[in-house]
C-alpha atoms as one frame of an Amber mdcrd trajectory, in Angstrom:
protein
  28.900  94.571  92.390  29.085  95.984  88.815  32.489  97.134  87.613  32.759
 100.794  86.612  33.501 101.548  83.006  36.759 103.250  82.027  34.916 106.487
  81.226  33.334 106.510  84.704  36.718 105.915  86.344  38.232 108.870  84.515
  35.677 111.487  85.508  37.110 114.771  86.654  36.033 114.356  90.273  37.574
 110.892  90.553  40.837 112.054  89.013  41.063 115.007  91.413  40.393 112.776
  94.423  42.967 110.239  93.209  45.601 112.944  92.687  44.942 114.377  96.168
  45.193 110.953  97.798  48.392 110.060  95.960  49.864 113.480  96.719  49.105
 113.151 100.435  50.515 109.608 100.446  53.693 110.770  98.665  54.030 113.691
 101.090  53.653 111.359 104.060  56.266 108.944 102.677  58.772 111.694 101.833
  58.277 113.405 105.190  58.760 110.106 107.015  61.947 109.365 105.059  63.240
 112.859 105.785  62.629 112.429 109.515  64.265 109.004 109.781  67.119 109.818
 107.359  69.673 110.515 110.161  68.803 107.161 111.727  68.928 105.052 108.553
  72.551 103.856 109.085  71.808 102.961 112.710  68.586 101.125 111.841  70.233
  99.305 108.931  73.230  98.215 111.018  70.928  97.192 113.885  68.912  95.024
 111.506  72.091  93.464 110.126  73.376  92.691 113.634  70.021  91.231 114.645
  69.874  88.934 111.600  73.557  87.958 111.794  73.529  87.092 115.506  70.010
  85.696 115.760  71.223  82.042 115.672  73.546  82.837 118.602  70.685  84.582
 120.402  68.409  81.551 119.922  71.150  79.250 121.246  71.729  81.390 124.357
  67.990  81.718 124.982  67.605  77.927 124.743  70.440  77.361 127.224  68.837
  79.835 129.635  65.569  77.915 129.539  63.645  80.126 127.119  64.501  83.576
 128.499  64.806  85.789 125.420  65.235  89.081 127.272  68.070  87.730 129.412
  69.723  86.209 126.331  69.411  89.523 124.473  70.967  91.391 127.420  73.906
  88.951 127.616  74.568  89.088 123.876  74.335  92.901 123.915  76.835  93.154
 126.781  79.270  90.821 124.987  79.018  92.850 121.781  79.421  96.112 123.687
  82.506  94.676 125.373  84.014  93.980 121.957  83.090  97.422 120.605  84.141
  99.350 123.704  87.330  97.355 124.142  89.532  96.328 121.209  87.418  98.013
 118.527  87.496 101.400 120.287  91.232 101.082 120.897  91.795 100.212 117.248
  89.551 103.068 116.115  91.323 105.648 118.301  94.715 104.454 117.036  93.511
 104.656 113.429  92.184 108.198 114.004  95.516 109.300 115.489  97.406 107.745
 112.588  95.091 109.384 110.060  95.513 112.787 111.683  99.290 112.405 111.707
  99.285 111.435 108.021  97.000 114.383 107.222  99.372 116.715 109.077 102.363
 115.404 107.103 100.490 115.804 103.830  99.417 119.358 104.649 102.944 120.419
 105.639 104.735 118.416 102.928 106.801 116.540 105.531 105.806 113.030 104.472
 108.781 110.750 105.201 109.623 107.078 104.829 111.639 104.639 106.900 115.238
 104.420 105.709 116.861 101.004 105.288 118.368  99.856 108.630 122.071  99.030
 108.576 121.391  95.727 110.359 119.925  94.255 107.165 123.413  94.049 105.659
 124.340  91.343 108.183 121.506  89.024 107.110 122.803  85.891 105.378 122.340
  85.462 101.613 119.629  88.095 101.016 120.876  90.812 103.409 123.095  92.931
 101.106 120.692  92.639  98.149 117.650  93.545 100.256 119.481  96.521 101.776
 120.464  97.821  98.340 116.900  97.464  96.995 115.421  99.133 100.077 117.931
 101.988  99.941 117.272 102.604  96.255 113.525 102.532  96.780 113.845 104.884
  99.762 115.912 107.437  97.847 113.787 107.272  94.706 110.446 107.428  96.514
 111.694 110.265  98.722 112.610 112.230  95.601 109.201 111.496  94.100 107.459
 112.545  97.309 109.251 115.879  97.260 107.916 116.447  93.744 104.337 115.326
  94.374 103.977 116.669  97.945 102.224 119.898  96.814  99.700 117.808  94.882
  99.016 115.549  97.875  98.132 118.431 100.186  94.434 118.520  99.094  94.116
 114.976 100.478  94.730 116.250 103.997  91.226 117.707 104.279  89.352 114.495
 103.394  91.625 112.506 105.709  90.790 114.821 108.610  87.091 114.572 107.774
  87.350 110.770 107.719  89.187 110.801 111.052  86.504 113.004 112.585  83.765
 110.835 111.120  85.266 107.803 112.873  84.214 109.226 116.256  80.628 109.594
 115.058  80.816 106.099 113.583  81.840 104.644 116.943  78.837 106.310 118.596
  76.548 104.940 115.863  77.964 101.469 116.471  77.138 101.692 120.175  73.570
 102.831 119.506  73.145 100.099 116.869  74.220  97.414 119.336  71.624  98.633
 121.854  68.878  98.734 119.203  69.820  95.251 117.984  69.516  94.013 121.575
  65.917  95.238 121.669  65.189  93.598 118.285  66.325  90.083 119.306  63.253
  89.126 121.407  60.912  90.388 118.675  62.615  88.379 115.909  59.651  86.111
 115.007  57.251  89.039 114.736  59.698  91.020 112.594  60.148  88.022 110.299
  56.372  87.653 110.008  56.064  91.357 109.164  58.786  91.031 106.515  57.065
  87.974 105.054  53.744  89.824 104.891  55.390  92.805 103.204  57.139  90.647
 100.613  53.955  88.654  99.941  52.360  91.850  98.630  55.295  92.478  96.265
  56.291  88.970  95.179  53.530  86.620  96.393  54.948  83.482  94.779  58.542
  83.993  95.956  58.139  85.842  99.270  59.319  82.941 101.438  62.283  82.192
  99.156  63.434  85.824  99.002  63.069  86.207 102.777  65.261  83.164 103.417
  67.745  84.263 100.756  68.000  87.746 102.252  68.617  86.401 105.763  71.181
  83.866 104.532  73.030  86.523 102.529  73.123  88.937 105.464  74.545  86.233
 107.728  77.034  85.098 105.084  78.402  88.576 104.375  78.189  89.839 107.964
  79.927  86.792 109.431  82.094  85.565 106.574  83.252  88.905 105.151  82.686
  91.711 107.674  83.103  89.590 110.817  86.259  87.838 109.658  87.699  91.167
 108.463  87.066  92.770 111.858  88.670  89.851 113.719  91.614  89.884 111.325
  92.108  93.653 111.710  91.873  93.480 115.520  94.441  90.689 115.749  96.692
  92.438 113.241  96.409  95.653 115.262  97.390  93.793 118.430 100.431  92.363
 116.634 101.375  95.798 115.272 101.097  97.331 118.736 103.200  94.583 120.328
 105.831  95.177 117.652 105.621  98.962 118.201 105.005  99.500 114.488 104.537
 103.197 113.631 100.897 104.092 112.829  99.768 100.638 114.002  96.090 101.618
 114.211  96.056 103.118 110.719  97.732 100.000 109.284  95.185  97.788 111.059
  92.385  99.873 109.542  93.935  99.353 106.094  93.985  95.605 106.836  90.266
  95.868 107.594  89.577  97.567 104.254  91.676  95.101 102.265  89.994  92.157
 103.968  86.486  93.459 103.308  87.138  94.053  99.600  88.693  90.565  99.369
  92.191  91.749  98.394  93.842  90.188 101.421  95.776  91.378 104.463  99.223
  90.265 103.285  99.582  93.462 101.269 100.146  95.170 104.630 101.444  92.241
 106.682 104.446  91.434 104.474 106.054  94.920 104.684 105.362  94.959 108.429
 107.024  91.541 108.856 110.090  92.788 106.964 110.208  95.882 109.184 109.928
  93.714 112.312 112.977  91.665 111.260 114.952  94.878 110.824 113.945  96.411
 114.154 113.575  93.474 116.599 115.720  90.634 117.871 115.441  87.235 116.244
 113.215  85.625 118.897 110.731  88.500 118.989 110.699  88.768 115.194 110.099
  85.030 114.812 107.201  84.985 117.281 105.546  88.048 115.725 106.067  86.661
 112.212 104.335  83.391 113.088 101.482  85.332 114.706 101.007  87.683 111.737
 101.213  84.843 109.201  98.421  83.048 111.085  96.425  86.306 111.054  96.999
  86.600 107.311  95.575  83.128 106.656  92.714  83.621 109.119  90.188  84.493
 106.430  91.078  81.340 104.496  90.477  79.221 107.597  87.361  80.936 108.971
  85.314  81.820 105.887  84.410  78.214 104.977  83.276  77.647 108.571  81.107
  80.745 109.074  79.677  81.445 105.627  77.661  78.229 105.500  76.192  78.652
 102.028  78.093  79.461  98.881  77.996  83.195  98.290  78.083  84.076  94.607
  78.251  87.833  95.077  81.053  89.207  92.860  83.923  91.022  94.550  83.151
  94.167  92.560  79.719  94.353  94.223  81.300  94.225  97.673  83.931  96.776
  96.620  81.282  99.190  95.316  79.305  98.636  98.514  82.331  99.571 100.626
  83.079 102.753  98.670  79.468 103.816  98.165  78.439 102.956 101.711  81.333
 104.947 103.170  80.573 107.968 100.992  76.874 107.796 101.838  76.941 106.937
 105.551  80.504 107.353 106.810  82.269 104.655 108.811  79.068 102.686 109.466
  78.437 102.613 105.715  81.763 100.819 105.333  80.074  97.751 106.849  76.425
  98.038 105.867  77.168  99.097 102.259  78.505  95.727 101.049  75.813  93.855
 102.984  72.928  95.831 101.464  74.365  95.559  97.940  75.038  91.837  98.385
  71.435  91.223  99.461  70.159  93.267  96.511  72.432  91.359  94.121  71.459
  87.929  95.436  67.723  88.709  95.429  67.889  90.227  91.931  69.852  87.217
  90.646  67.330  84.818  92.198  64.471  86.813  90.690  66.057  86.659  87.220
  66.670  82.917  87.549  63.047  82.410  88.580  61.781  84.459  85.630  64.041
  82.520  83.232  62.781  79.153  84.528  59.187  80.335  84.252  59.716  81.553
  80.683  61.452  78.313  79.716  58.648  76.196  81.195  55.801  78.012  79.435
  56.247  76.473  75.946  56.503  73.001  77.466  53.411  73.553  79.529  51.201
  74.354  76.477  49.506  71.286  74.927  49.908  70.647  71.197  47.275  72.143
  68.921  45.806  68.711  67.962  45.381  67.741  71.605  43.841  71.109  72.421
  41.185  70.532  69.767
């Protein structure tokens, strides 16, 4: 079949038809994105859950004698039990703590815990610690009185974030259900993803597909999963110790763990408070428990991450902030995962291009041999 010349391709009628087709295609794409926009966080989180827990789903299905639907139902019920149980309790506590903090900011009544008199009786460090705590309490209280009017605008965003947590919990529940339906169709979804990537990057489609799945599992299990477990256990310890605003502190532990700062920034002050408010036996038991919780990420990450993840901390941090601003509480989790996948794939693409460019001069034969 003869190929049309450039002049024939650029006739007025062809250009008009091409513009109409592209316009209709763009309209269809934009309209579709507009319709599914409210469901993007749910679909993204469902896909992340399906990829992250697919090895567990395959293992359960194998034990059940090749019953994928039953395995998907069991895994969905287990996940729902976690979300509806400890996670919901932690979320409600965090919402209450956030609302209380927002109320104190709006009224200017933000207060701190004064140094307990019992610290003075501690051997060696007691008097010094009491003096430092008392000085910090008095100085910070004076500072808070000065800056309280400037902190009042923060009350509104805190209330919005607290209200958004309820919607986030509902999105989590829906995502778990959707992920349960995706498990049995895993092979077909992988095949569809492979076919899609083969049209974009034919030579590297298989590599990028494996890299994307490995990165999702690494971040979801090694970063998000460990952070959730750490925050839940820390919240249980805070509740047992009757720490004020236990849910809010546990939520802060979750944030610090996700952005790789570490939970001890919250755990150490709480441990000090426990020793001032509890008897020695209770304080010792809770201290051991919270120290184990603090080192949990160090112990679990090498076991669950599998492959070395080279994603910089700043990428995860930006994913947390940007995801939360874009999609609320659910974005807190899917933001770092999406950015990590994009970073890893882009880095692999650049490495592939560099190797290809470096190999080209070596692949060309010398001029004498070519002749």
